[in-house]
C-alpha positions in Angstrom: -30.5 67.4 -136.9 -27.8 66.4 -134.4 -28.6 63.0 -132.7 -28.9 62.8 -129.1 -25.3 61.0 -127.4 -26.1 57.7 -127.4 -29.5 57.2 -129.6 -29.1 55.4 -132.6 -31.8 54.4 -135.1 -35.4 53.7 -134.5 -34.6 55.5 -131.1 -33.2 52.6 -129.6 -30.2 53.3 -127.5 -27.6 51.2 -127.9 -25.6 49.7 -124.4 -22.4 48.9 -124.4 -21.4 45.0 -122.7 -19.9 45.5 -119.5 -16.1 45.7 -118.8 -14.6 42.5 -118.8 -11.6 42.5 -116.4 -8.1 41.9 -117.5 -6.9 37.9 -116.9 -4.3 37.5 -114.5 -0.7 37.3 -114.7 0.4 33.3 -115.6 2.5 33.5 -112.0 -0.4 34.6 -110.1 -2.1 31.8 -111.2 -3.3 28.8 -108.6 -0.6 26.0 -109.5 -1.3 22.8 -109.6 -1.2 21.0 -106.6 1.4 18.3 -105.8 0.9 14.7 -106.1 2.0 12.4 -103.5 5.5 11.1 -104.6 6.2 13.5 -107.1 10.0 13.9 -105.8 11.1 10.4 -106.5 14.1 10.0 -109.0 13.1 8.0 -112.4 15.1 5.3 -110.8 13.0 4.5 -107.5 9.8 4.8 -109.8 11.0 1.9 -112.0 11.9 0.2 -108.5 8.7 0.9 -106.9 6.9 -0.5 -110.1 8.6 -3.5 -109.9 8.7 -4.6 -106.3 6.7 -6.0 -104.8 6.0 -8.3 -108.2 2.5 -9.0 -109.6 2.7 -12.6 -110.4 -0.1 -14.9 -111.9 -0.9 -18.4 -111.7 0.5 -19.0 -115.3 3.9 -17.3 -114.6 3.9 -18.8 -111.4 3.3 -22.6 -114.2 6.2 -21.3 -116.7 8.8 -20.2 -113.7 8.3 -24.2 -112.6 8.6 -25.7 -116.1 11.6 -23.4 -116.8 13.5 -24.9 -113.8 12.7 -28.2 -113.8 14.0 -27.9 -117.7 17.1 -26.1 -116.5 18.0 -29.1 -113.9 17.3 -32.2 -116.3 20.1 -30.4 -118.2 22.3 -30.0 -115.5 22.3 -33.2 -114.4 22.8 -34.6 -117.8 25.8 -32.7 -118.5 27.0 -33.9 -115.1 26.6 -37.4 -115.8 28.4 -36.8 -119.0 31.2 -35.4 -117.9 31.7 -37.7 -115.0 31.8 -40.6 -117.7 34.4 -39.0 -119.9 36.3 -37.5 -117.0 38.8 -41.1 -117.1 39.4 -39.9 -120.8 39.6 -36.2 -120.2 42.9 -36.4 -117.6 44.8 -39.2 -119.7 47.7 -37.7 -121.3 47.8 -37.7 -125.1 49.9 -40.7 -125.9 47.6 -42.8 -123.8 44.7 -41.3 -126.1 46.8 -42.5 -129.6 47.3 -45.7 -127.6 43.5 -46.0 -127.2 42.7 -45.2 -130.9 45.6 -47.4 -132.1 43.9 -49.9 -130.1 40.2 -49.2 -131.3 41.4 -49.9 -135.2 43.6 -52.6 -134.4 40.0 -54.2 -133.5 38.3 -52.7 -136.5 41.0 -54.3 -138.7 40.3 -57.8 -137.0 37.4 -57.9 -137.7 37.8 -56.8 -141.4 40.4 -59.7 -141.7 37.8 -62.2 -140.1 34.8 -60.7 -142.7 37.4 -61.3 -145.3 37.9 -65.0 -144.4 34.7 -65.7 -143.7 33.5 -64.5 -147.2 36.5 -66.4 -148.9 35.4 -69.8 -147.4 31.8 -69.3 -148.7 33.4 -68.8 -151.8 36.0 -71.5 -152.0 32.7 -73.9 -151.0 31.1 -72.2 -153.9 33.5 -73.0 -156.6 35.5 -75.8 -155.2 35.4 -78.8 -157.9 35.2 -81.2 -155.0 32.7 -79.7 -152.4 32.6 -82.2 -149.9 35.9 -82.9 -149.8 36.7 -79.0 -149.1 33.5 -79.1 -146.6 35.2 -81.9 -144.7 38.6 -80.1 -144.8 37.1 -76.5 -143.3 35.0 -79.0 -140.5 38.0 -80.6 -139.5 39.2 -76.8 -139.4 36.5 -75.3 -137.8 36.7 -78.2 -135.3 40.8 -77.8 -134.0 39.3 -74.0 -133.8 36.5 -74.9 -131.3 39.1 -77.2 -129.2 41.4 -74.1 -128.7 38.1 -72.2 -127.7 37.0 -75.0 -125.5 39.7 -75.2 -124.1 40.2 -79.1 -125.3 43.5 -78.8 -127.0 46.4 -76.9 -126.4 47.2 -74.0 -128.1 50.3 -72.2 -128.8 51.3 -68.9 -130.5 52.9 -65.3 -130.1 51.1 -63.7 -127.3 52.4 -62.2 -123.5 52.6 -62.9 -119.9 51.2 -61.2 -117.0 52.1 -61.9 -113.5 50.5 -60.5 -110.7 51.8 -60.0 -106.7 50.1 -59.6 -103.9 52.3 -59.2 -101.3 50.0 -57.7 -99.3 47.0 -60.7 -99.9 45.0 -57.2 -101.9 43.9 -59.1 -104.5 40.3 -59.9 -105.4 38.6 -62.7 -107.7 37.1 -59.7 -109.6 40.3 -57.9 -110.3 41.5 -61.1 -112.0 38.2 -61.3 -113.5 38.4 -57.7 -114.9 42.0 -58.9 -116.5 40.0 -61.9 -118.3 37.6 -59.6 -120.0 40.2 -56.8 -120.8 42.2 -59.5 -122.3 39.5 -61.0 -124.4 38.1 -57.8 -125.5 41.6 -57.2 -126.8 41.4 -60.4 -129.3 43.3 -62.8 -126.5 42.0 -66.5 -128.5 43.7 -68.3 -125.5 44.2 -67.9 -121.3 45.8 -70.3 -118.7 45.9 -68.8 -115.2 48.5 -70.7 -112.9 47.6 -74.2 -114.3 43.7 -73.7 -115.1 42.6 -73.4 -118.7 40.2 -70.2 -119.0 37.0 -70.8 -121.0 33.9 -68.8 -121.9 32.4 -70.6 -118.9 34.9 -69.6 -116.6 34.0 -68.3 -113.2 36.4 -66.9 -110.2 35.6 -66.3 -106.7 37.2 -65.5 -103.4 38.9 -68.4 -101.8 40.5 -68.0 -98.2 44.1 -66.1 -98.7 43.6 -67.2 -102.5 41.2 -67.4 -105.8 39.1 -69.7 -107.4 38.7 -70.5 -110.7 36.1 -73.0 -111.7 36.8 -74.4 -108.0 40.0 -75.0 -108.5 42.3 -72.7 -105.8 45.0 -70.7 -107.0 47.6 -68.1 -105.1 49.7 -65.6 -105.6 51.5 -64.9 -107.4 48.8 -65.1 -110.7 50.4 -66.0 -113.8 48.4 -65.1 -116.9 49.9 -67.0 -120.3 48.0 -65.7 -123.0 47.9 -65.7 -126.7 47.3 -63.0 -129.3 48.4 -60.0 -131.1 51.3 -58.5 -128.2 51.0 -55.0 -130.0 47.0 -55.2 -128.4 46.9 -57.2 -125.5 49.6 -55.0 -123.4 47.8 -51.7 -124.1 44.9 -52.7 -123.3 45.8 -53.8 -119.5 48.1 -50.3 -119.1 44.8 -47.9 -120.2 44.6 -44.9 -118.1 42.0 -46.5 -114.9 42.7 -49.9 -116.5 44.1 -53.6 -114.4 47.5 -52.4 -114.0 46.8 -49.0 -112.5 44.1 -50.7 -110.3 46.0 -53.3 -108.9 48.9 -50.8 -108.2 45.9 -49.4 -106.1 45.9 -52.1 -104.1 49.1 -52.3 -103.7 50.1 -55.1 -105.7 52.1 -55.4 -108.8 51.7 -56.3 -112.6 54.7 -57.1 -115.1 53.7 -57.5 -118.6 56.2 -59.3 -120.7 55.6 -59.9 -124.9 56.5 -63.2 -126.2 56.9 -64.7 -130.0 56.0 -68.1 -128.6 53.5 -68.7 -125.8 52.4 -72.6 -124.7 49.0 -72.9 -123.2 49.0 -76.5 -122.5 46.2 -76.9 -119.6 43.1 -78.5 -120.5 40.0 -79.4 -120.1 37.6 -82.6 -120.5 35.4 -82.9 -123.4 31.8 -82.6 -122.0 29.2 -84.3 -123.7 26.0 -82.4 -123.3 23.1 -83.9 -121.9 20.3 -82.5 -123.6 21.2 -80.3 -126.7 21.7 -81.8 -130.2 22.6 -80.3 -133.4 19.9 -79.0 -135.6 21.4 -80.3 -138.9 20.8 -84.2 -137.6 
């Protein structure tokens, strides 16, 4: 027997679900709202994120520490550059002369060391140590007399003459000359008839210079005993004595000699309180 339309088993009617409307095309969907600033370029967004900067307290402390470190390094580099500026601007032959002078000083010290070692060996190996000790004592006394200015001396060296027509030479310039000569190995120095010793002092005195209380005037004549190959370059180094005097409109001439006589003497002074510790 045919079933009426819409009937199912058990006499229940099976109803179809309501018709679902078709979804709208994608082009008709509502577009999401645009965010403000979406039309900026990538570079503009990067700059906007970096400025204004957000600085924390820790970052500020680190920045100050780095600034202080950089400033200190800059000051140190600048001071080193100023100290080396004199040699940096020197000519190659001047630098070679300075190196030769340093080598000669080293050689002199080595020779002195070797001489002292030989004296020690002579004292140790001499059959008559008392006689050898007396001989060395006399030789040492002669050497000390030259250094103290109580005995005359002669030997190779140089003569330095300083002309001062403008009266611009001061005592400190002559003192620089004495110190430079001593550093170059000068063993005896005499200035205008005054012996220069370890305790010599120079001071300005009117239109001249006073050396240990003895007034001298230009031209200033230095008679120096030592190795001429060391003494003359020491005076002519860049920024040395000769250049300093030339800046003051003075002239300085240096002459080497195989025989320089230093005959100005200083009186031997007996110490008032000091005594030999061997007595």
